[in-house]
N, C-alpha and C positions, 0 to 999 in steps of 0.2 A: 146582488151587485157587491156585497160585503166581502162576500167568496172571490170575486173576480179581481176585487181590489188587493186583496193579501194574495193570491198568485201573482200579479202583476209586481207587486212589491216584493215578492219574494224572488222572483226571475230577474229584476233590476238588482236585486242584492247580489245573485250568483254571478252576473255581468259584471259588476262592477270588480269584483273578486277575481274571474275568470279573464275576463280582457285583459288585464297589464301582462300576465302570465303566457298568454297567447301571444300578446304583441312582443314580449320579449323573445319567444321561442322560434316568431316567426321574422323576427328581424324589424318589425314597425317601430319600435323603439330604436332605431340602429345607430351604428357609430357616426353616421352625419350628423345627427341632432345631440349626441351625446358621447364623443369621440372618447379614447384614451390617448390622450396627444402627449403625455410626458411620463418618462421611467425614471424612478428612483431605486439606485441598487444601494443597499447597506451590507454590511459585514467588512471581515479582514480577509483580504485574498489578493495573491498576487500575479496568479497563472492565468486566471480566469478573464477574458477579454470583455469589455462591455459589448463591443461587435457581437459577440457569440452570443450574449445573453439575450440582446435585442432583436437578433436572428429567431434565437429560440421561441421567444414569445410572442413573435411579431403576427402569427396568422393567428392567436388567440386576442388579442390585444384589437384587431382589426375590427373585430367584432360590436366594438363598445362597451360602454361602461357596464350595460345591463346584462347583455349578451356572453361576455367574455367565461370562458370555461377556465377557471382556475387552477382546478385540480389538474386538467391537461397540461395547462402551462407549467405548473410545477415540475409534472413527470418529465415535458421537454427538457427544463433546466437541469435535472438532476440525471440526466443522460449526457452529460456535456463532461467532457473530460475534467478531472480535476474535482468534480463537485462531488462534497462528501453529501450534502444536503441543502434544500432550497424550501424557502417559504414565499409564495406568491399571493399579493393581496390588493386590494382595490382600496384608493381614498379618494373620496368627494372634492372635486367633481370629475378631475381627468388624470389622474394618477394611476399608475401601475405601480405598485412596491415588489421589489424582490430583493429577499434576504439571503444572503450564500455562505455556506461554509465549505474553504476549501480543504480537500484530503492533505495532510502534511506527511511527506513519504517519511519512512522510516528504514526500509530497505528494499533490497530487489526480491521479490518472490520467484522461485522458480524460473523459468526463461521468458514469462511474457507478461508478469504483472506485477505490482509495488504492494508492498504492505505497508498502512500507515501506522502513525504513530498511535491512533486508537484503536489497533488492531483488526483493522478494515481492510478487505484484499480489495483491490482495484485494477482494471487493465492498464497495461504501460503504456503513456502517452508517446505520440510520435514527436513531441516537442520537448521531450527532456533532454536536460543538458547534463553532461556526464559530471557526476559527482563522487563523492568517497561514501559511498553506502554500502553495509555489508551486503552479501547474496546468501538468502537464506532459503530452504527448500525443506518440502516436508507435504504430507497429508494438509489438507486445509483444517481439519479437525483439528490439527496438533499445532497450530499456528502460537498459539500462547505458549504450548510449552518448549516449542523452537526458540523463541524471544526470550524465555527465562533461562534455559541454559546458555545461550548468546550473552548474555548479560551477566550470568555468573562465570563463565568461562572469560569474559572480558577483563572481568574484576580480578581472574588469578592471573592472568598474563601481562596485565597492565603495568603492575611495578617489575617487570623484567623488561619493558620499553616493545611489547608486541602487543597488535590488536588481532582482531577475529576479522579474517576477510572473507569468509566461506565458512557456513554451519548448516547442516540438514540432518536430518533422519529420512532413511529410505521406506519402502512399503513394508519390508521385514522388522522395522524397530532399530536398525543398526545407526549410529550417531557417525558424524566423521566432521572434521573442521578443516582449516587452513589458515595457517596464522599470515599476515600481512607481510613476512619475510619469506614467504614460498614454504613453510616446513608443512606438509601434510599429516594429518593425525588421524588415524583409523581407532575410533573409540570403542566399537562395538555395541550390542542392545544392553547389557547389564552392569550398573554401577558406572554409569557413565560420569557424573559429578566426583566420586572417589579416584576413579582413573585417572580422569584431569588433574585433579588435586595432586597425585603422586607426580604427575609427567611434571606438571610446572614446578613443583620443591625441587627435584631433582636437575631441571635443564639447565641453569647456571652451571652446575659443576661440570655438564657432561660437553658444553660447550666450550668452557675453559680450559679442559683437557686433551681439544683435538684441534687441531688447524685447520681441519675439514667442517663443512656445513652440513648439519642434518636436513636431508633431503625427504625423509619420510620415518615416520615413529608409527610401529602398530601396539596399541595398549590393551589389546584381548588377549592377556594373560593374565592367572591369579596375582602372582607376585613380581611382575616386572614386564618389559616390553622389549621390542624388536625396533632395532634404529639400521635404517639404509643413511649411508654417508656420501656425501659428493667428492668428488674431485679436490683435492687440495690444490690451494689459490695458485701455487706456486707453479704446478702439474700444469694449470690450466690455462696458466700465462706462458707456457714453453712454445718457441716457434717454430718447435717440429713436435706436435703432440702425435701419439699415435692415432690411428684411424677410432674413432667412434670412442675414444676414451672416455668423453663428457657423458656418452650413454650408460657406463657401468657403474654401479656402486656396489658399496660392501656392506654386508651385515652385522651388526653386533647385536647380542642379548644382553641387557642391562637390567640389572636387579634393582627395585627398588628398596631392599632391605637394606 
């Protein structure tokens, strides 16, 4: 008899432990009795809408307090545009809490992505308003290197009154950039920083000596660079310009010494 009582007591203990788990898994302790009826969102964000968050977690919150799959809900939120990371948790008795951190865009990356201020790449959202961000490009693994040269180039040309509109490195490792006044600069693969420093140092003198604007600079030379000049302003404004004159440029070699 004592052995039978011990077996019954053991079975009762197992049932007391297992039944709540089975109840949750089978929805016996369901949303109708323990609903998640309130949504609490925290974090600093501007582009993520509350309606988007609510729609993302609704399938999981509808299962009730005990059966809600928080991991799946968190992944659903993190798939939303502009969401860098999220945390989803429950608060007794009926609250689903979502903490959101947004991507803060720093630059366009290639054709269809953005680079965040934290150095993360994410898809270009359809609702992105036009803004004054640079266009950067290169292999994903070199994103930090591209940003580094962008910052250095910006510091070189800012005192001259120019910004960097585009900068990138191709698969062969060749650098190029475009200033915000339209000058295209081919830097090449070697000594990119030294070549840009040399060009920035003599650029004011070059512009002061010419009535024409520089359209393109090729820095892939050991001791100098070549320049392609645009049409002089007066000629461009002439009432009877020669056909296709604006398409022709002149090339000049400049020494940096």
